Backbone bond lengths (Angstrom), bond angles and torsions (degrees), N, CA, C in turn:
res aa  C-N    CA-C-N  psi(-1)  N-CA   C-N-CA  omega(-1)  CA-C   N-CA-C  phi
1 X - - - 1.446 - - 1.537 110.89 -
2 X 1.337 117.26 -44.56 1.456 121.30 -179.97 1.521 110.81 -63.22
3 X 1.328 116.48 -40.28 1.461 120.57 179.31 1.526 110.61 -62.80
4 X 1.329 116.58 -38.73 1.451 121.21 179.54 1.534 110.63 -65.76
5 X 1.313 117.73 -41.34 1.459 121.28 178.11 1.520 111.70 -64.29
6 X 1.318 117.03 -40.01 1.461 120.76 -179.45 1.517 110.90 -66.64
7 X 1.328 118.00 -35.48 1.462 120.33 179.70 1.521 110.12 -68.68
8 X 1.310 117.50 -42.10 1.460 120.30 178.98 1.529 111.01 -66.16
9 X 1.322 116.42 -37.53 1.461 120.69 -179.94 1.522 111.22 -66.86
10 X 1.309 118.12 -39.34 1.462 120.54 -177.41 1.528 112.17 -72.40
11 X 1.317 117.38 -22.31 1.457 120.23 179.87 1.524 112.37 -78.50
12 X 1.316 116.73 -27.20 1.456 120.43 -179.22 1.523 110.19 -82.45
13 X 1.348 116.92 129.84 1.471 118.00 177.40 1.528 109.84 -72.32
14 X 1.295 115.62 129.22 1.458 119.43 179.76 1.516 109.69 -82.85
15 X 1.298 114.95 163.76 1.463 120.38 179.21 1.526 111.02 -62.58
16 X 1.328 116.00 -37.53 1.465 120.28 179.01 1.525 111.18 -64.76
17 X 1.313 116.98 -39.08 1.460 121.13 179.61 1.525 110.92 -66.95
18 X 1.316 116.31 -40.38 1.464 120.76 178.51 1.530 109.69 -64.22
19 X 1.340 116.54 -43.26 1.463 120.57 179.51 1.524 111.10 -63.58
20 X 1.328 116.46 -41.27 1.458 120.74 179.83 1.527 111.17 -64.36
21 X 1.317 116.46 -42.09 1.462 120.85 178.58 1.528 110.44 -62.75
22 X 1.329 116.76 -44.62 1.463 120.66 178.99 1.530 110.27 -63.60
23 X 1.325 116.86 -40.61 1.458 120.94 179.64 1.526 110.59 -63.42
24 X 1.317 118.19 -39.78 1.464 121.61 178.25 1.522 111.00 -65.69
25 X 1.335 117.25 -40.15 1.463 120.76 178.30 1.524 110.78 -63.98
26 X 1.317 116.24 -42.44 1.461 120.49 179.00 1.527 110.03 -64.72
27 X 1.326 116.45 -43.02 1.467 120.50 179.99 1.523 110.98 -60.76
28 X 1.310 117.79 -39.37 1.472 120.56 178.77 1.524 111.05 -65.00
29 X 1.340 116.85 -41.47 1.464 120.46 178.24 1.534 110.86 -62.77
30 X 1.325 115.90 -44.37 1.467 120.15 -178.99 1.529 109.95 -65.97
31 X 1.327 117.58 -40.23 1.474 121.37 179.81 1.517 111.78 -59.58
32 X 1.326 116.66 -43.34 1.465 118.89 -177.77 1.524 111.42 -61.61
33 X 1.314 116.88 -38.67 1.469 120.24 179.64 1.524 110.70 -75.94
34 X 1.318 116.15 -42.41 1.462 121.32 -174.38 1.527 112.52 -70.72
35 X 1.322 117.49 -32.14 1.466 120.37 179.98 1.522 112.29 -62.77
36 X 1.329 116.38 -32.61 1.461 119.50 178.33 1.522 110.52 -60.66
37 X 1.313 116.58 -43.77 1.465 120.97 -179.28 1.521 111.05 -70.85
38 X 1.316 116.49 -35.95 1.466 120.77 -179.58 1.527 110.92 -68.32
39 X 1.312 116.57 -41.16 1.474 120.47 -179.73 1.522 112.00 -67.82
40 X 1.333 116.66 -30.20 1.462 120.70 177.29 1.528 111.81 -82.22
41 X 1.345 116.30 3.18 1.464 123.43 178.02 1.537 112.09 63.79
42 X 1.321 117.15 29.24 1.460 120.02 175.70 1.527 110.62 -78.08
43 X 1.341 116.43 -28.62 1.459 121.58 179.08 1.520 109.32 -132.22
44 X 1.329 116.16 156.26 1.457 119.21 178.05 1.536 109.90 -99.09
45 X 1.319 116.85 -175.60 1.460 121.97 -174.82 1.528 111.99 -63.31
46 X 1.319 116.96 -42.43 1.464 120.69 -179.56 1.528 110.89 -65.14
47 X 1.318 116.77 -42.07 1.463 120.94 178.13 1.527 110.48 -65.47
48 X 1.332 116.59 -38.68 1.464 121.74 176.86 1.526 110.43 -57.57
49 X 1.330 116.24 -48.61 1.468 120.82 -178.52 1.527 110.91 -65.32
50 X 1.325 116.58 -40.87 1.451 120.97 -179.58 1.530 111.39 -64.33
51 X 1.324 116.53 -46.11 1.457 120.89 179.44 1.523 110.21 -64.93
52 X 1.311 116.50 -39.62 1.460 121.29 179.22 1.531 110.81 -58.54
53 X 1.327 116.90 -48.44 1.466 121.03 -179.93 1.521 111.59 -62.17
54 X 1.328 115.62 -46.83 1.461 119.12 -176.63 1.521 112.21 -67.67
55 X 1.325 117.43 -42.56 1.469 120.55 -177.60 1.523 111.49 -68.12
56 X 1.324 117.36 -45.20 1.465 119.96 -179.44 1.529 109.83 -63.50
57 X 1.317 116.82 -42.81 1.460 120.43 178.78 1.512 112.84 -61.95
58 X 1.311 116.38 -42.56 1.460 120.79 -178.34 1.530 111.22 -67.96
59 X 1.322 117.27 -43.11 1.462 120.49 -179.95 1.520 110.09 -68.45
60 X 1.313 116.96 -37.70 1.460 121.54 -179.98 1.527 110.94 -64.15
61 X 1.316 117.51 -33.58 1.458 121.17 179.44 1.519 113.00 -74.81
62 X 1.328 117.12 -20.07 1.460 119.44 -179.13 1.525 109.71 -67.44
63 X 1.290 116.25 152.70 1.458 121.73 -176.45 1.532 112.62 -92.27
64 X 1.309 117.29 6.86 1.459 120.79 -179.07 1.523 110.57 -66.41
65 X 1.319 116.28 139.50 1.462 119.98 -177.55 1.523 112.16 -79.64
66 X 1.327 117.25 -25.25 1.460 120.09 179.43 1.526 109.75 -123.86
67 X 1.319 114.98 163.08 1.462 121.41 -178.99 1.528 107.79 -97.80
68 X 1.324 116.12 119.29 1.457 121.70 -178.99 1.532 108.28 -94.56
69 X 1.347 117.78 110.38 1.472 120.22 -176.81 1.527 114.19 -58.84
70 X 1.325 117.97 -34.17 1.465 118.99 -179.44 1.533 111.11 -69.53
71 X 1.329 116.93 -35.15 1.463 119.84 177.15 1.524 110.87 -71.46
72 X 1.331 116.53 -36.22 1.471 120.53 176.87 1.519 109.29 -63.03
73 X 1.325 116.58 -44.47 1.462 120.57 -179.95 1.525 111.09 -63.23
74 X 1.322 117.17 -40.95 1.468 120.54 179.63 1.532 110.82 -65.25
75 X 1.320 116.97 -41.21 1.465 120.83 179.52 1.520 111.27 -64.57
76 X 1.324 116.75 -47.61 1.466 121.26 -178.50 1.521 110.43 -65.03
77 X 1.319 117.09 -41.48 1.463 120.81 178.82 1.532 110.51 -62.82
78 X 1.312 116.32 -37.73 1.459 119.96 175.93 1.513 112.46 -62.94
79 X 1.330 116.40 -42.47 1.465 120.33 177.37 1.524 111.19 -64.91
80 X 1.324 117.36 -39.10 1.472 120.99 179.15 1.520 109.57 -65.16
81 X 1.323 117.19 -43.15 1.473 120.19 178.01 1.517 110.88 -60.98
82 X 1.317 116.01 -40.23 1.467 120.13 178.15 1.524 110.44 -61.48
83 X 1.329 116.58 -44.87 1.466 120.58 -179.67 1.526 111.16 -64.21
84 X 1.320 117.56 -39.35 1.466 121.56 -176.12 1.532 110.88 -75.34
85 X 1.317 116.95 -52.55 1.456 120.45 -170.00 1.523 113.78 -90.24
86 X 1.304 117.67 -42.57 1.458 120.46 -177.95 1.517 111.08 -84.12
87 X 1.328 116.19 -35.63 1.442 119.97 -177.86 1.517 111.41 76.82
88 X 1.279 116.90 106.40 1.456 122.07 179.52 1.514 108.81 -80.10
89 X 1.339 119.23 120.15 1.463 120.47 -177.86 1.519 113.64 -63.73
90 X 1.340 118.75 -20.85 1.459 120.95 179.42 1.520 111.85 -69.20
91 X 1.330 117.01 -28.77 1.460 119.38 -177.29 1.519 112.61 -102.93
92 X 1.304 117.76 -8.41 1.469 120.84 179.81 1.512 109.82 -92.88
93 X 1.326 116.79 143.89 1.460 120.99 178.33 1.524 108.99 -79.66
94 X 1.299 115.19 143.79 1.473 120.33 -179.49 1.496 109.99 -96.13
């Protein structure tokens, strides 16, 4: 009986698994946009990591059922502009 319950449980996707899959998809979308800026030397490694965390978190919190690549690109580009022109004090040395 226990073995039967475990098999049925493993077949059902859990909420955590669905969230992880969505997070990985979002991370891949953000990486494709962010790598362009990193390769052009517009941002450094620390800024890359910071933007990655903020963008993935923000998109993950949205209630949209699908990932819109144009909106992801606009969000990431906005974060890159902020890092370049405004200068984020968290990534700048004092």
